[in-house]
N, C-alpha and C positions, 0 to 999 in steps of 0.2 A: 462661681459657676453660674452661668445664665440658665434660665428655664429653657429646656430643649423645645424646639418647635417643628423639627423636620424628621424624616426617616433617617436611620443610620445604616447605610448600605455601602459595602466595599470600602470601609474605613473612612467614610466621609458623610456629611449631611446632604440630604437631597429632598426636594419637594416631592409630593406625590405626583405621579405622571398625569393624573387627572386634574391636578390643581386643587383638589378638595381638601378641606380642613374641618376640624371639630373644635368646638368651644368647650373648655373645661370649667366646671362650676365648683366653687368652694362650698362644701356642704355646711360649714359653720356660718357663712354669711349669705348663702344663696346667690352670690354674685359671680359672674364669669371673670376669670383671671388670666386665662391663657388660651391660645389658639394653636392647635397641633395638626400636622399633616395627617390625612386619612388615606392610607394605602388602599390599593385595589389589586385586581388580578395581575395587571402588568407589573406592578411593583413586586408582587410575590415572585413572579417568574424571574425577574432580574435579580432579586436577592438570592433565590435558591440556586440559580445558575452560577452566580458569583461564589456562593458558599461551596458548590461542588468543585469549581475550579481551584479554590483554596485548599480543599481537602486533597484533591489529586495532585496539586502543585507543591505539596510539602508538609502540610500539617499532620497528615496521618503517619508520615515517616519521620517526623521530627524526633530527635533523641529524647527519651523520657526526662532526662535531667534538664534539658532546655525547656520542655513543656512545663515542668514543675516550677522552674525559675520564673516563667511568665505568669503562672497562676499566683505564685507568692507575690509578685510585683502588683498584680491586680488587687490582691487583698490589702497591700500597703496603701495603695492609692485610695481604695474605698475608705480606709480609716482617715486618710487625709481630708477627704471630701465628705466625711460622715455628717457634719452639721448641715451642709447643703442638701444632701440626700434626705435627711430627716425632715427638713423644711418642705421639700417637694412632696414627700409622703403626706405630711400634715395638710398641706394645701389641697391636694387632689382628693383625699378620701376622709379628711377630718380626724385622722388618727391623733390622739394626744401626743404632744411632742416628746414626752419621756418614753412612751412606747415606741415611737418612730425611731428614736436614737438607739434603743436596744435592738430593734429589728435590723437596722443598718449594720450594727456591729455583729449581729448573728450572720448576716450575709457575708461579711468579711471572714468570719470564722469558717464558714462553709468553703470558701475558696482556699483558705489555709489547709483545711482538712484534706481536700482533694489534691492540692499541690503535694502534700506529703504522701498521698496514696499512689501517685503516678508510678513511682519506682517499685512499688510493692504489689502491683497488679500484674499477675502472670499466670501462665498455664501450668500443666502438670506433665510428669512422665508417668506412663502407665504400663505395668507388666502385662503382656498378652500371651496367649497360648502358643502362638507361632514363633515366639522369640523375636529377635530384631528390636527395634525401638519404636514405641508408640508415644506420641506426645500431643498435647493440645496447645493451641494458640488462642489468646484473647485478642480479637481484632476489632477495630472500629467499624461502625456501620456505614458512615458516610455523612449525609446531611440529616440532622434531626430538627424537627419542628417542636418548639416548646411553647405551649399556650398557657398563660398564667392568669389568675383571677384578680379581682380588684380588692379583695379584703386584706391580703398580705402581699402586696405587689412586689416589693423588693426581695424579701427573704425567699419567696417561692421562685422568683426568677433565678436567684443564686442556686437554690436547690437543684434546679434543672440544668442550668448552663454549666455550672462548675464540674459536675461529674461527667457530663457529656464531653466537654472539652478535655478533661483529664484522660478520658478513654480514647482520645484521638479523633473525635467527630468535629464537624463544623455545625453551628447552631443558627437557626432562624428563630428569633424570639418574638412572640406575639403577646404584648401586654393587653390587658382589658382596655376598652375604649375610655372608661372613666378614670383610668390610672396609668397612663403611659410614661409619665415623666421620669421615674427612677429607672425604668428599664432602658429608656433612651440614653439616660446618663450613664448607665452601666456599659452600653456599647462604646461610648466615647472614652470612658475611663479605661476599659479593657484595651482599646487600641492604643491609648497613650502609654499603657504599661508594657507594650511590646507585642500584643496579639496581632498577627499579620492581618492585613485587609481581607475581608470576606469570611474570616473564621467565625465571627459573631455579628450577625445582622439583626437589627431591631426594627420591626414594622408596627407602627401604631395604626389603628383603623378599626372599622366595624367588624365584629366577630363573624358574622355570616359570610361576608365577602372574603375577608382575609383568611379566616379559619378554614373555610371550605376549600379555598384555592391551595392552601398549604397541605391539607390532608389528602387531597387528590393529586398533588403534583407528583409526577413519576420519579423525580430525583430525591424525594423525601423518603427515607428508609424507616424512620420511626417518628411517632407522634407521642409526646408526653404532655398530658393535659391535666389541669386541676380546675374544677368547676362543678357545675350542676350535673346530677345524674342524667337528666334529660339530654343535655348536650353531649355527655359521655357516650350515651347510646348512639347518637348520630355519628360521632367520630368513629366508633367501632364499625358501624355500617359502611361508612365511606372508606375506611382503611381496609376493610375486607376485600375490596375490589381488586387490589393488587398485593394482598397479604402483607401489608405494612405491620411492623411491630407497634404495639400501643402500650402505654401505661396510663392509668386513669386513677386520679384521686378525686372522689366525687362527694356526694352529700353525706350527711350523718344525722343521727338522732340519738346521741350518746347517753348512756345511763350513768347515774351517780348513785351508788348503792351504799347505804349506811346501816350497819348492824349495831345493835344496842351495846355490844361489847367493845365497840370502837371508842376512840376519843371523839365522841360525836360533837362535843362543844367546839373543838378545833375544826372539825369538818364543817359545822354550821357557819363558823366565822370566815372560813376560807372559801367555801363553795360558791358564794355569789360571783366571784371573779372567774370561776370555772365555766360560767355560762354567760356572764354579762361583759367580760373583757372584749374589747373591740366592738362594743355595743351589740354583743350577741351575734355579730356577723362572722361566725367561725364554724366550720364544719365539725370541729371537735367539741363544740359547746355541750356541756353536760345538761341538756335541756329536759331530760326526764329523770326525776329524783325518786328513788325508792327508799323509804326510811322505815326501819322496824317500828312497829306500832307502839311499843312500850316507851320509846323516846320521841315519838313523832311530834306530839304537841310542843314539847320543850324545844325540840330541834327547829320546828317551824318558827317559833317565837324568836329564837336567836338568829336564825337565817334572815328573817324579815328585818330585824333590827340592824343587822350588818348591811343589808341591801339599802336600807334607808340612809345609811351614812355615806354611801358612795357619792363622789363628787362628779356631777354631770355638768359639763360646761365648755368653756373656751379651750380649744385644743392647744393654744399657744402657751397656756399656763402650766407650769411644772406639776402643780398639785392636782390637775384634772385627771380623773381616772377613766371617765367615759366621755367620748366626744359625740358628735352627731352621727346619724346614719348617713350612708354614702350618697343618697339621692332622695328626692321627693317620692319617686315611684317605689323605692325600697321601703320607705316608711309607710307609704299607703298600703303596701302588701302586708306588712306586719299588723297594721291597724285593722285590716280585714279579718285577720286571725283573732284579734282581740274582740272584734264585734261578734264573731261567731262564738267565742267563749262566753260572752255575756248572754247571747241567745240560748246557749245550751245550759245556762245556770251555774257556770263555774264561779267560784269565790275569788275575788281580787283581794289578796292579802295586802298588796301594796302595788302602786304604779298604775300604768294603763293610760297615762295622759302625756301631754307635751309640756316639758318643764320650762321651755323658753319660747318666746314669741317669734324669734328669728333663728334660722338654721333648722336642719332636719333632725331635731332632737326628739327622743322618745324616752320616757321614764322606764327604768328596769322594772319588770312586772313579774309578780309571783302569783301563780294560779293554784288554787286548791279545788278539790271536788271535780276534777276533770275526768270525764268518761273515757273509757279505753277505746271507744270508737270515735271520739271527737277529733277534729282536725288538729287541734293544738297538741294532742297527745301523739298522734300518728305521724304527722308531717313535719318536715324540716321548715321551721319558721324563718330562720336566719335573721333574727332580731333579738332584743333583750327580753326574752320571755322564758320562764321556767315553769313546769308543772310538777308539783310534789304530791306523792301519794304514799299512804302507809302500806306495809305488808306484814303478814303474820307467818307465812310459810315460805321457807327458802326455795323449795322446788317450784312452787307455783309462781313465785316472783321471777325466778329465772326463766320460766316459760314465757312470761310476759316480756321480759327483757329481750329475749331472742325472737319474739314475734315480729319485731320491727324488720322491714326489708333492708335496713342499713346495718353496718357493722364496722364503724371506723374507730371510735375511741371509747373511753369510759374510765370511771374510778370505782374502787371498792374500798370501803372503810371497815376494817376489823382488826382486832388485836389477837385473833385466833389464827395461827399459822396454817393449820389444816384447812380451815374454812377459806382462807385467802388462796391457797393452792387449788382447792376444789372449785371455787367460784371462778377463778381466773381461767381454769381449763374449760369451764362450761360456757362462759359468756362468748358469744360469737362476734369477736371484734379483733381488728388487726393490731390495736394499740391499747394497752390497759395500764393503769397506775394503781398501786395499792397504797392507801394512806397518803395520797398525793393527787394533784391534778395535772402533773407534767406529762404532756403528750409528745413533745418534740425534743430529741437529742440528736445532735449532728452525727454522732457516731453510730446511731441505731436506726434500723429500717422503720419507715413510716408509710402506712397505707392501710387499706381496709378490706373487709370481707363483703360478700354479697353485693348489694347495689351501691356500696361505698367504693367500689372500684377494684382494680387489679394492678399488680406491679407495685414497686416500692420506690419512694424517694429516700434520700439520706443513707448514711452508712455505706458499707461496701456493696450492699445489695443494689443501690442505685447505679454504681459504676458497672456492675455486672450487667444490669439492664440496658446499658448503652453500648454493649459489645456483642459480637458474634463469637461462638466457640467453634474453632476449626480443629478437627482431629487429623493428625498425620501419622501414617505408619511407614517406617523405613525397614525394609527386609534386610536380613543379614547378608 
């Protein structure tokens, strides 16, 4: 499979109507390696109108069994092209090749899950006071805009496209400007698997121009967005003009809570990858650690030792655990946070520098003695930085956990079942793991509280979110 270079609209490749293109930079080498079409408002209009025609022209009424068959075929082709897709992901964002392979297979599993869900997605019959028959229908919305981020480009594209298609919608997929390749390839693969022209369109290009045009287009009935809280607010404002449905998976500042009764040694050895995986560019990163004081010093020692063993380097090598950051500007943003931490007197237990002279690399960094009002404690850094603090009182610690405006993910480490249940109920977060760092399960809903967003990806909750509920009453 060749590197995609054009927009995928109406089942075929097209140059942007303006002729504009964008150069992609390999974060590991700092060198340009591809040129991709940059869509504009005209391209958005053409793609949305084509998707609307495809929806009205048969996709919404296609027999569930046939729709499932096509989604299963997409999953099979994704597995066939898995190595190509993994290499595209590695090139465009510097993701280690082993992680990229896993994420491509995750995307294939997502399509398989929703292919199997098509025939099980149905309404209800409801007894009502007047007698007769009352029933509900789950109906598709029409054209859905799916806007995905650069940190997990392929799996999140699958999270959004698969359930929307399974529910009978057509999709216009907008990948991030830094990472369009796997989304464009998904459009081509889906069409080759039997998806009719126009049902899945893919538009690469600048977020402001393409994203705003999608959100304000009158034929778009829902916008599903993953990205920053700031952009999520703007999407809500624009979507409110014509009451579009929205689902938003936004920022995070997730806690990792370790009680002394837990297997804290295992927690210390496994927790580095809960924050440093994907070079910390993860909204689920457990970047605030709360450790009970009686084990704090020993925990920090073991955590730092595990961090220092992480392999940071060439993403083409199977043994690499952390690749470069996605861009020079993203690394510069994180380094501003580190400069602020130095200014505020935080202790750098390890990290803080650049491990390689070439590529946008940054060492995984462990901060201690971070003030509760410091930026590194309060704000989402989106880089390989964690702050660890001791706690003495459970209730006081939980107040600090919930003081964050975010509420996406988190981990709780304890062998006390009562405490696990109590703390899980109290932490204001959409996704929690007990004695684990696993945030994502294809079968389970994923999303946040508060400024971390609204709506859910994955599980049957996602498919429900791409449908309208219609109630019908038939009199006797």
